[in-house]
C-alpha positions in Angstrom: 27.5 -191.2 -165.3 24.0 -190.0 -165.9 24.7 -186.8 -164.1 27.7 -186.1 -166.3 25.6 -186.9 -169.4 22.8 -184.5 -168.2 25.4 -181.7 -167.9 27.0 -182.5 -171.3 25.5 -179.4 -173.1 26.5 -177.2 -170.2 30.1 -178.4 -170.2 30.3 -177.9 -173.9 28.7 -174.4 -173.6 31.2 -173.4 -171.0 34.2 -174.6 -173.1 33.0 -172.9 -176.2 32.4 -169.7 -174.3 35.9 -169.7 -172.7 37.6 -170.5 -176.0 35.5 -168.3 -178.3 32.4 -166.3 -177.5 28.8 -166.4 -176.3 27.4 -166.9 -179.8 29.4 -170.0 -180.6 28.7 -171.3 -177.1 25.0 -170.9 -177.7 25.2 -172.7 -181.0 27.2 -175.5 -179.3 24.7 -175.8 -176.5 21.8 -176.0 -179.0 23.6 -178.8 -181.0 24.6 -180.6 -177.8 21.1 -180.5 -176.4 19.7 -181.8 -179.7 22.3 -184.6 -179.8 21.5 -185.5 -176.1 17.8 -185.9 -176.9 18.4 -187.9 -180.0 20.9 -190.2 -178.2 18.5 -190.8 -175.3 15.7 -191.6 -177.7 17.9 -194.1 -179.7 19.5 -195.6 -176.6 16.5 -195.9 -174.3 13.6 -195.8 -176.8 11.9 -192.8 -175.1 12.4 -189.1 -174.5 13.3 -187.7 -171.2 11.0 -184.8 -170.3 13.7 -182.6 -168.7 15.9 -182.9 -171.8 12.9 -182.0 -174.1 12.0 -178.9 -172.0 15.6 -177.8 -172.1 15.9 -178.4 -175.8 12.7 -176.6 -176.6 13.8 -173.5 -174.5 17.3 -173.4 -175.8 16.2 -173.7 -179.4 13.9 -170.7 -179.0 16.1 -168.5 -176.9 19.4 -169.7 -178.4 17.9 -169.1 -181.9 16.9 -165.6 -180.9 20.3 -165.0 -179.5 21.9 -166.0 -182.8 19.3 -164.3 -185.0 19.5 -160.9 -183.2 23.1 -161.2 -182.0 21.9 -160.3 -178.5 23.0 -162.5 -175.6 20.1 -161.2 -173.5 18.0 -164.1 -174.8 20.3 -166.9 -173.8 20.6 -165.3 -170.4 16.9 -165.8 -169.9 17.1 -169.6 -170.8 18.0 -170.9 -167.2 15.2 -168.8 -165.7 12.6 -170.0 -168.2 13.7 -173.6 -167.7 13.7 -173.3 -163.9 10.3 -171.6 -163.9 8.8 -174.2 -166.2 10.0 -176.9 -163.8 8.6 -174.8 -160.8 5.2 -174.6 -162.4 5.2 -178.4 -163.2 6.4 -179.4 -159.7 4.2 -177.0 -157.8 1.2 -177.6 -160.1 1.4 -181.3 -159.3 0.4 -180.5 -155.8 -3.1 -179.9 -157.1 -3.3 -182.3 -160.1 -3.5 -186.0 -159.6 -3.2 -188.1 -156.5 0.6 -188.0 -156.4 3.1 -185.1 -156.8 5.4 -185.2 -159.8 8.3 -186.1 -157.5 6.4 -189.0 -156.0 5.6 -190.3 -159.5 9.3 -190.0 -160.5 10.8 -191.4 -157.3 8.0 -193.3 -155.6 9.6 -196.7 -156.5 12.8 -195.7 -154.7 11.3 -194.2 -151.6 8.3 -195.0 -149.4 7.3 -191.7 -147.8 4.0 -190.5 -146.3 2.1 -188.2 -148.7 2.7 -185.2 -146.4 6.5 -185.6 -146.7 6.2 -186.0 -150.5 4.3 -182.7 -150.6 6.9 -180.9 -148.5 9.7 -182.2 -150.7 7.7 -181.3 -153.8 7.1 -177.7 -152.5 10.7 -177.3 -151.6 11.9 -178.3 -155.1 9.3 -176.0 -156.7 10.5 -173.1 -154.6 14.1 -174.0 -155.3 13.4 -173.9 -159.1 11.6 -170.6 -158.7 14.3 -169.0 -156.6 17.0 -170.3 -159.0 15.2 -168.5 -161.8 15.1 -165.3 -159.8 18.8 -165.6 -159.0 19.7 -166.0 -162.7 17.7 -162.9 -163.6 19.5 -160.9 -160.9 23.0 -162.1 -161.9 22.3 -161.8 -165.6 20.7 -158.3 -165.6 21.2 -156.5 -162.3 24.3 -157.7 -160.5 27.3 -155.4 -161.0 25.7 -153.0 -163.4 28.8 -150.8 -163.5 30.8 -153.5 -165.3 31.0 -153.4 -169.1 28.9 -156.0 -171.0 31.7 -158.5 -171.7 32.7 -158.7 -168.0 29.0 -159.0 -167.0 28.5 -161.8 -169.5 31.6 -163.6 -168.3 30.4 -163.3 -164.7 27.0 -164.7 -165.7 28.5 -167.7 -167.6 30.6 -168.5 -164.5 27.5 -168.2 -162.2 25.4 -170.3 -164.6 27.9 -173.1 -164.7 29.3 -173.0 -161.2 26.8 -171.1 -159.1 23.6 -172.6 -160.3 25.1 -176.0 -160.7 26.7 -175.8 -157.2 23.4 -174.6 -155.7 21.5 -177.5 -157.3 24.0 -180.1 -156.1 24.0 -178.7 -152.6 20.2 -178.6 -152.5 20.0 -182.1 -153.8 22.4 -183.4 -151.1 20.4 -181.6 -148.4 17.2 -183.1 -149.7 18.7 -186.6 -149.9 19.9 -186.2 -146.3 16.4 -185.3 -145.2 14.7 -188.2 -147.0 17.4 -190.8 -146.7 15.6 -192.8 -144.1 12.7 -193.4 -146.6 14.9 -194.9 -149.3 14.1 -198.5 -150.0 16.6 -201.1 -151.0 14.4 -203.7 -152.6 16.1 -206.0 -155.1 15.4 -205.2 -158.8 12.6 -207.1 -160.4 13.6 -209.7 -163.0 
């Protein structure tokens, strides 16, 4: 259920794009991201960092898309978000005693520090490469197509390609670290 909620703005973006255009889709994604952050804050009493980063970037790049009527800005959003996550994840290799993934998931998995570092680096590289892929598809793939077709291809890649890659990478990572998952009973 949380996974579906995390993709709520993306699903609404895709629907608005398919039924209208990139500009309404951008506005819908901005509103959905804001609603998502507010809902999580009200429901759980705290903000979720990934939602805040995404909201911040979509408000800036979505705002520029709408202000200048240029979809180039919204096409940069997945890259910027992925690269921010890459910097945070890879930077945590050098700051603090634990990597960011160990801080987030350490209660669910008991792994040696060396394994945490490998998992952390692999996620950092995944975020960086995902950002590069987005730039390639958004701006360099099939340059002979007219702009509406290129945007249509990019939206499909953003929704299905990047999402599919993320899910596949997550499954592969889980298979590699599954033996470290702990099944301790929840504390009361």
